FIMAR-949188 format. One record per residue (C-alpha): residue number from 1; y negated, z, x negated. Coordinates in nm, 3 decimals, decimal comma. Layout:
BEGIN
{r NUM {Y Z X}},
...
// end
This chain:
BEGIN
{r 1 {0,334 18,358 -2,033}},
{r 2 {0,380 18,111 -2,321}},
{r 3 {0,440 17,840 -2,063}},
{r 4 {0,105 17,923 -1,897}},
{r 5 {-0,076 17,905 -2,233}},
{r 6 {0,088 17,571 -2,308}},
{r 7 {-0,006 17,437 -1,964}},
{r 8 {-0,367 17,553 -2,009}},
{r 9 {-0,380 17,390 -2,352}},
{r 10 {-0,248 17,065 -2,206}},
{r 11 {-0,502 17,072 -1,923}},
{r 12 {-0,786 17,129 -2,170}},
{r 13 {-0,655 16,844 -2,385}},
{r 14 {-0,646 16,621 -2,075}},
{r 15 {-1,007 16,706 -1,998}},
{r 16 {-1,108 16,626 -2,357}},
{r 17 {-0,924 16,293 -2,344}},
{r 18 {-1,094 16,213 -2,014}},
{r 19 {-1,435 16,280 -2,171}},
{r 20 {-1,341 16,065 -2,471}},
{r 21 {-1,237 15,785 -2,236}},
{r 22 {-1,570 15,804 -2,051}},
{r 23 {-1,760 15,778 -2,379}},
{r 24 {-1,552 15,479 -2,483}},
{r 25 {-1,617 15,312 -2,146}},
{r 26 {-1,992 15,354 -2,203}},
{r 27 {-1,959 15,204 -2,551}},
{r 28 {-1,765 14,912 -2,403}},
{r 29 {-2,045 14,852 -2,149}},
{r 30 {-2,305 14,853 -2,428}},
{r 31 {-2,099 14,609 -2,632}},
{r 32 {-2,062 14,377 -2,331}},
{r 33 {-2,441 14,385 -2,290}},
{r 34 {-2,491 14,297 -2,658}},
{r 35 {-2,248 14,007 -2,634}},
{r 36 {-2,433 13,882 -2,325}},
{r 37 {-2,764 13,902 -2,514}},
{r 38 {-2,619 13,709 -2,810}},
{r 39 {-2,488 13,439 -2,576}},
{r 40 {-2,826 13,420 -2,404}},
{r 41 {-3,007 13,379 -2,737}},
{r 42 {-2,769 13,103 -2,842}},
{r 43 {-2,826 12,917 -2,515}},
{r 44 {-3,202 12,958 -2,549}},
{r 45 {-3,200 12,823 -2,903}},
{r 46 {-2,983 12,529 -2,804}},
{r 47 {-3,218 12,449 -2,516}},
{r 48 {-3,526 12,425 -2,741}},
{r 49 {-3,367 12,204 -3,006}},
{r 50 {-3,588 11,902 -3,057}},
{r 51 {-3,845 12,016 -2,800}},
{r 52 {-4,206 11,944 -2,891}},
{r 53 {-4,520 12,046 -2,704}},
{r 54 {-4,326 12,227 -2,432}},
{r 55 {-4,479 12,496 -2,215}},
{r 56 {-4,319 12,837 -2,240}},
{r 57 {-4,368 13,184 -2,100}},
{r 58 {-4,379 13,427 -2,393}},
{r 59 {-4,270 13,782 -2,305}},
{r 60 {-4,504 14,054 -2,429}},
{r 61 {-4,311 14,338 -2,267}},
{r 62 {-4,110 14,414 -1,955}},
{r 63 {-4,258 14,199 -1,679}},
{r 64 {-4,555 14,086 -1,894}},
{r 65 {-4,588 13,726 -2,012}},
{r 66 {-4,843 13,492 -2,162}},
{r 67 {-4,831 13,114 -2,134}},
{r 68 {-4,775 12,931 -2,459}},
{r 69 {-4,670 12,600 -2,610}},
{r 70 {-4,387 12,526 -2,846}},
{r 71 {-4,535 12,303 -3,115}},
{r 72 {-4,244 12,306 -3,358}},
{r 73 {-3,878 12,390 -3,313}},
{r 74 {-3,768 12,289 -3,659}},
{r 75 {-3,789 12,654 -3,767}},
{r 76 {-3,752 12,983 -3,583}},
{r 77 {-3,808 13,336 -3,705}},
{r 78 {-3,511 13,571 -3,698}},
{r 79 {-3,461 13,932 -3,801}},
{r 80 {-3,210 13,925 -4,087}},
{r 81 {-3,198 14,298 -4,154}},
{r 82 {-3,384 14,570 -4,339}},
{r 83 {-3,709 14,491 -4,153}},
{r 84 {-3,704 14,136 -4,290}},
{r 85 {-3,783 13,838 -4,071}},
{r 86 {-3,696 13,497 -4,213}},
{r 87 {-3,767 13,146 -4,097}},
{r 88 {-3,449 12,950 -4,035}},
{r 89 {-3,356 12,624 -3,874}},
{r 90 {-3,234 12,647 -3,516}},
{r 91 {-2,878 12,575 -3,631}},
{r 92 {-2,897 12,843 -3,902}},
{r 93 {-3,029 13,094 -3,648}},
{r 94 {-2,749 13,004 -3,407}},
{r 95 {-2,497 13,058 -3,690}},
{r 96 {-2,642 13,403 -3,766}},
{r 97 {-2,633 13,503 -3,400}},
{r 98 {-2,276 13,373 -3,359}},
{r 99 {-2,166 13,589 -3,654}},
{r 100 {-2,336 13,891 -3,497}},
{r 101 {-2,169 13,814 -3,164}},
{r 102 {-1,829 13,780 -3,333}},
{r 103 {-1,868 14,117 -3,510}},
{r 104 {-1,968 14,273 -3,180}},
{r 105 {-1,660 14,123 -3,013}},
{r 106 {-1,436 14,272 -3,285}},
{r 107 {-1,596 14,612 -3,221}},
{r 108 {-1,529 14,560 -2,849}},
{r 109 {-1,164 14,484 -2,919}},
{r 110 {-1,135 14,805 -3,122}},
{r 111 {-1,290 15,007 -2,838}},
{r 112 {-1,053 14,842 -2,590}},
{r 113 {-0,751 14,927 -2,807}},
{r 114 {-0,878 15,284 -2,843}},
{r 115 {-0,917 15,313 -2,466}},
{r 116 {-0,560 15,194 -2,416}},
{r 117 {-0,435 15,451 -2,666}},
{r 118 {-0,625 15,730 -2,490}},
{r 119 {-0,483 15,620 -2,153}},
{r 120 {-0,129 15,629 -2,295}},
{r 121 {-0,188 15,981 -2,429}},
{r 122 {-0,333 16,091 -2,096}},
{r 123 {-0,039 15,949 -1,900}},
{r 124 {0,209 16,123 -2,129}},
{r 125 {0,023 16,451 -2,109}},
{r 126 {-0,012 16,429 -1,730}},
{r 127 {0,364 16,385 -1,706}},
{r 128 {0,416 16,696 -1,917}},
{r 129 {0,169 16,897 -1,710}},
{r 130 {0,330 16,781 -1,385}},
{r 131 {0,680 16,859 -1,518}},
{r 132 {0,561 17,208 -1,614}},
{r 133 {0,447 17,271 -1,259}},
{r 134 {0,795 17,215 -1,120}},
{r 135 {1,043 17,499 -1,120}},
{r 136 {1,406 17,480 -1,233}},
{r 137 {1,663 17,497 -0,956}},
{r 138 {1,817 17,839 -0,937}},
{r 139 {1,944 17,768 -0,588}},
{r 140 {2,121 17,493 -0,399}},
{r 141 {1,911 17,191 -0,319}},
{r 142 {2,001 16,841 -0,204}},
{r 143 {1,704 16,669 -0,367}},
{r 144 {1,905 16,584 -0,679}},
{r 145 {1,625 16,683 -0,918}},
{r 146 {1,659 16,928 -1,206}},
{r 147 {1,321 17,071 -1,111}},
{r 148 {1,145 17,076 -0,778}},
{r 149 {0,805 17,174 -0,653}},
{r 150 {0,689 17,344 -0,338}},
{r 151 {0,669 17,008 -0,157}},
{r 152 {1,042 16,945 -0,193}},
{r 153 {1,163 16,857 0,157}},
{r 154 {1,532 16,911 0,076}},
{r 155 {1,489 17,255 -0,076}},
{r 156 {1,567 17,536 0,165}},
{r 157 {1,382 17,786 -0,058}},
{r 158 {1,047 17,620 0,020}},
{r 159 {1,103 17,584 0,397}},
// end
């Protein structure tokens, strides 16, 4: 009976770890998207450096644009936090975005390490659950295992 309770507890713990892993995978996907967006912004800023009087499509929303002209690329406006937008040079803006990207990458590394730790726990727990499902030999068997399950081909008890 205690063995059944322990097995049930381990199965519940496995399910919880699986849910935790799924949440971490979703966080990892979101972080990858943020890194992609940072990289895209950096490339966009680098592409407008020194441009004057260039035509541009300005997004107003998803799938909605207005045609515009870039008159000056010496300064750009960037959100610097706390609902504050500041004008910065293109290089300063790139530096700010690179720092944000780097922080995001560190967060991604932490999520990745956490996922690996959860997988190790799950593997260990799965081994324990599987070992608990095998029965000790109380009969002669040629399989050479201390425990066997009902699929043991060498065990005459299961034939």
